[in-house]
LOVOTI-806705 format. One record per atom (N, C-alpha, C): residue in one letter; z, y, x. Coordinates in steps of 0.02 Angstrom, whole numbers, plus 50000, padded with zeros to 5 digits. Atoms other than C-alpha are relative to their C-alpha. Layout:
// residues N
AZYX
...
//
This chain:
// residues 202
X499344996849997
X489145052250302
X500035006049953
X500014994350045
X488615067850209
X500064998049928
X499975002450069
X488355057950049
X500714997849984
X499315002350011
X490075050150070
X500475005949989
X499574994150008
X490915067050092
X499885003449933
X500154996950064
X490005073849940
X500334996149943
X499685004250051
X490625059049837
X500755001249999
X499284998949996
X492385061749899
X500205006649970
X499864993450028
X492325080149855
X499954999949924
X500085000450073
X491675075949680
X500604996649968
X499425003650027
X493095063549653
X500605004549998
X499424995649998
X494395076149709
X499965005549948
X500094994850051
X493665089549596
X500134997149931
X499945003150066
X493605077249451
X500724999049980
X499305001250017
X495455073549462
X500435006250007
X499634993849996
X495945091549493
X500515000250056
X499525000149944
X496835087649657
X499795005050052
X500164995149950
X496895102649769
X500514999950056
X499485000549949
X498385097149874
X499714997450066
X500215002049933
X498225094250059
X500084992650013
X499855007049986
X498915076550051
X499384995649993
X500575004450011
X497395068049975
X499415001950045
X500534998049955
X496195078350079
X500114997050069
X499855002849934
X497075072750238
X499884992650002
X500115007250003
X497055054650183
X499254998550000
X500725001250005
X495215055650137
X499655001150066
X500364998549939
X494625063950295
X500224995650059
X499805004649947
X495685052750409
X499644993449992
X500335006450011
X494825037950327
X499275000250022
X500714999949985
X493045044050358
X499865002550071
X500144997849933
X493255051050533
X500034994350051
X500005005949958
X493585033850608
X499574994749965
X500495004350032
X492215021050577
X500094992750017
X499895007149986
X493025004550620
X500664997649971
X499395002950027
X494344992650558
X500585000850050
X499414999549958
X496114993550622
X500124993250034
X499875006149963
X496444980650758
X500764998950005
X499305001549992
X498094971850788
X500325004150055
X499754995949945
X498294981150952
X500135007149976
X499914993350027
X498064997650861
X500605000349953
X499445000250048
X499294992550725
X500675000250036
X499385000149962
X500614989850859
X500125006450039
X499954993849960
X500305007050935
X500395005349963
X499644994450029
X501245023150904
X499725006450030
X500015000150073
X500725034350822
X499424995849972
X500515004050034
X499725023750700
X499605004649954
X500444996150044
X498235030750606
X499724995449946
X500245004550052
X498105020350446
X499385002949965
X500614997650034
X496415021350359
X499694994449959
X500395004650041
X495325013250229
X499265001050018
X500724999249992
X493475009950241
X499765005049948
X500254995350050
X492385022450148
X500004997249929
X500025003150067
X492175010250003
X500714999149973
X499315000750021
X494035006249998
X500305006749979
X499724993550014
X494475024650002
X499735002949935
X500294997550062
X493265029049864
X500314996549940
X499685003750054
X494005015249756
X500715002449987
X499314997750007
X495765021649790
X500025006949966
X500024993450031
X495315039549745
X499804999649927
X500195000950071
X494475033749585
X500594997449960
X499405002550034
X496055024149542
X500495005749988
X499564994350009
X497095039849570
X499745004749945
X500304995850052
X495875049349459
X500154997149931
X499865003350064
X496095036649319
X500745000749982
X499284999350010
X497975037449342
X500175007049973
X499884993150021
X497965056349325
X499765001049928
X500294999250067
X496855055349172
X500444996749947
X499575003650048
X498055042949090
X500655003749987
X499384996350007
X499505055049113
X500604996550031
X499455003749969
X500535042149208
X500105002550072
X499864998349931
X501395046349371
X499934993850044
X500015005949955
X501185035049525
X500664996249998
X499355003350001
X503055031549516
X500094995649938
X499965003950062
X502995025849335
X499564993850004
X500475005649994
X501495014949372
X500284994550045
X499705005049955
X502365006449519
X500564996349964
X499445003250034
X503895003149412
X499764995149946
X500285004550050
X502814995349276
X499664994050034
X500425005249970
X501624985549389
X500394995450047
X499665003849947
X502794980049529
X500694997849979
X499335001750021
X504534980549454
X500024997049929
X500085003150066
X503904974449283
X500455003249946
X499614996550050
X504824987749183
X499555001949941
X500374997550057
X504304993049009
X499815007350013
X500184992949990
X503425010048998
X500595004849989
X499434995650014
X504985017748923
X500514999850057
X499515000749946
X506145010749056
X499725002850065
X500314997349939
X504905015349194
X500065007650002
X499934992750002
X504925033449137
X500725002150015
X499304998549987
X506825033349138
X500174999350075
X499835001649930
X506855026349316
X499555003650051
X500504997249954
X505425036749389
X500295005350048
X499704995249953
X506615049349469
X500384996550056
X499715003749944
X507285035449581
X500744998549994
X499285000950006
X509045033649510
X500204992949979
X499845006950022
X508915015549445
X500064995350060
X499905004849946
X509575001849558
X499674993449981
X500385006050014
X508294987749556
X499894996250065
X500135004049941
X507954973449675
X499335002050032
X500614998149964
X506664977749808
X499464994749989
X500565004550013
X504944970049790
X499534999850061
X500505001149948
X503734962649918
X499364997749965
X500635001450034
X501914962549860
X499425000650048
X500634999149964
X500134961349924
X499685006449975
X500314993750020
X499274978249924
X499324998849967
X500665000250033
X497854979549798
X499535005350027
X500404994749971
X497244994849894
X500094999850076
X499875001549930
X497214987850069
X499705005350047
X500314996449945
X496924997350229
X499444995850029
X500585003349969
X495394992850334
X500244996250061
X499675004149949
X496034978350440
X499534994650026
X500405005549973
X495294965450556
X500134993749960
X500075005550047
X494924948650478
X500634996249983
X499435004350014
X496554939050496
X500655003849987
X499424995950015
X497724953550453
X499965002249927
X499984997850070
X498254957350274
X500555005249991
X499584994250013
X499154972250199
X500504998549944
X499485001050049
X500824969850111
X500395006649991
X499584994250013
X502034982550036
X500704997749980
X499335000850028
X503904983150010
X500185006649965
X499804994250040
X504454994949871
X500744999449983
X499324999550026
X506225000449832
X499985004849941
X500024996050062
X506695009049669
X500285007050008
X499724993349989
X507405024749749
X499505004350038
X500424995549961
X506685039849837
X500335001350068
X499664999749935
X507745036649993
X499544997050053
X500515002149951
X506475035950135
X500314998750069
X499715001449934
X507695031350275
X499634994250032
X500435005049969
X506575022050395
X500384993750021
X499605005849979
X507955010750462
X500124995349941
X499885004150059
X508385004750287
X499364996549978
X500635002950023
X506555001950240
X499774994450046
X500185005349953
X506244991950398
X500444993849991
X499545005750009
X507794981250373
X499874996349935
X500155003150065
X507374978150190
X499344996250004
X500645003549991
X505594973550239
X500104993450037
X499875006149961
X506194961150371
X500374994849958
X499615004650041
X507434953550248
X499544996449950
X500445003050050
X506114950750113
X499474995650032
X500515004149966
X504824944350237
X500294993350021
X499695006449981
X506034931250303
X500154995849938
X499835003750061
X506574926650127
X499384996949968
X500595002350036
X504824925050054
X499504996150044
X500535002949957
X503724920450203
X500274996550062
X499715003149941
X504944913050329
X499734993150015
X500265006849991
X504334895250301
X499275000250025
X500704999449978
X502504900350318
X499955002750071
X500004997249933
X502904910450473
X500094994550052
X499895005549954
X503574895050559
X499424995150003
X500555004850005
X502144884150500
X499365002550033
X500644997349977
X500724895750548
X500065005450054
X499894995049948
X501484907250680
X499785007049977
X500174993350026
X501264922650570
X500415005350037
X499664994249972
X501704939450645
X499965005749949
X500044994250044
X502084955750555
X500245006250036
X499824993449975
X502254974150592
X500155004449940
X499794995750056
X503194986150477
X499855007350018
X500194993049989
X502595004150459
X500205004249939
X499824995350054
X503275018750356
X499585006350009
X500424994049996
X502065032850317
X500415006350010
X499674993549996
X502555050350372
X499925003849934
X500014996550066
X502875062750229
X499315002449978
X500644997250022
X501135070450231
X499494994749978
X500465005350021
X500315053350197
X500254996149940
X499705003750056
X501395048050050
X499715002449934
X500294998350066
X500545047449879
X500444997449943
X499535002550050
X501985038649789
X500705002150021
X499344997549982
X503735046049781
X500524994650013
X499525005449989
X504665029449774
X499914997450072
X500035001949929
X505105023949950
X499684993150009
X500325006549986
X504065009950024
X499794999550073
X500245001349933
X503495002050185
X499354996049996
X500615004049994
X501804995150236
X500124994550052
X499915005649954
X501774978150319
X499314997150015
X500625003149979
X500334971150419
X500174992850022
X499865007149988
X500364952050417
X499414996950036
X500535002949959
X499364943850556
X500064992450001
X500025007349998
X498814925650558
X499744996849937
X500295002650062
X498034924050386
X499264998650014
X500665001249971
X496524916050466
X499604994749963
X500375005050038
X496004903350335
X500145000849926
X499894999850072
X495824901350147
X500654996549982
X499385003750014
X497254888950152
X500625004550007
X499434995649990
X498464901650224
X500005005649948
X500054994550049
X497824915650111
X500234997649932
X499815002650066
X498044904649957
X500764999049996
X499285000950001
X499834900550006
X500375006749995
X499704993350006
X500254918950031
X499945002549929
X500114997550068
X499494922949861
X500414996149948
X499575003850046
X500504909049778
X500715002650002
X499324997649992
X502104916849844
X500085007249977
X499944992850012
X501754935549825
X499485002349948
X500484997150047
X500954945249681
X499635005850034
X500344993949978
X499694959249707
X500345006049967
X499654994050024
X500324976949684
X499725002549933
X500314998050063
X499104980249541
X499764993749964
X500205006250035
X498994965849417
X499265000249982
X500715000550015
X497204959949400
X499545002750053
X500424997349946
X496604968649558
X500184996350064
X499885004249942
X496494955749697
X499405000650047
X500584998849956
X495354961849838
X499844994350048
X500165006049959
X495474945249934
X500344993949971
//
């Protein structure tokens, strides 16, 4: 645990992040030492977390992002909304009206075996929870409705509180339960892209 904390501190120093947000995310991830169960996911309040290895990878990714000079918002607009770098910069303040996107998270939380982590992103900075939940439900039914009926998939929508948000563009986290075989996983991956092209953790 001490080695893990030292690594985390080194990463945070390397990227020059002194804000409380990343510290809180990091320490919440290492103070619980087990995966999130479906029962826990359905509880309130929820304590989302990554495994130590997942968290270290996420912090390293944020470090690379900072070093590149790109904002998280611009990166989301390029990777998820498929905008050009120029257009992404224009839209990074959240004023462009783009169709919402449902993707598989490339930086998943630590979840029990048959649960996978999806994301719904909108192109604005309007974090109204009711809207994000409704938009998530709409996209889930549109994209995965057929699979849900075939495999009895369940989902739970979650919106991070302000102190846990690392991207300014509004988004919801979705936990999809029932992905219990390679066959189901492959079908989900055929329908939905990963949030970071080329980074497919499962």
